[in-house]
N, C-alpha and C positions, 0 to 999 in steps of 0.2 A: 938786462936783456930786453931789447925792444919787442913790442907786441907784434904778432903776425897780422897780416891783412884780414884773415878770416875772423880773428878776435875783434878787430875794429868794426867789421861788418855786423857781427853779432851784437856788439854794444849799441850800434846805431839802430838796429831793429828793435832792441829792447827799449830804446828811448823814444820810439814812435816815428822814426824816419822812414821814408818811402824810397825804394830803390828804383832807379832808372838807368838803363845801360848807357854807356858812352862809347867812344871810339877805342878800339883795341882793348887794352887792359884797364881802362878808366871806367869807374862807376860814379854816378852822380846820386846824391842822397838829398831829399827834400823833406822838410817837416811842415805839416799843415799850419802850424801856429807861428812859424818863424819865416822871415824873408831870407832869400839867398839859398845857397846850396853848399854842400860839402862834396868835394871831389877827391876820390881815392884812386891812386894808380898802383898797379902791381897785381901779381897773381896771389891766390889765397895763401900759399905757403911761404911767400916772401916776407921779410922783415919790413915793418912799416918805417917810413922815413921820419926823421925827427921834426921836420918842419911841419 
């Protein structure tokens, strides 16, 4: 069973990522020690996509 979006957000926060909002249901996550970003789309109760 795939993880929920809220579970992924919780894991990113625990790993030290910083949240920044995006357009619509997209959220962008940045880490101070890493380059680039992680973008997650979907509402908190939705299943996370496999890609």
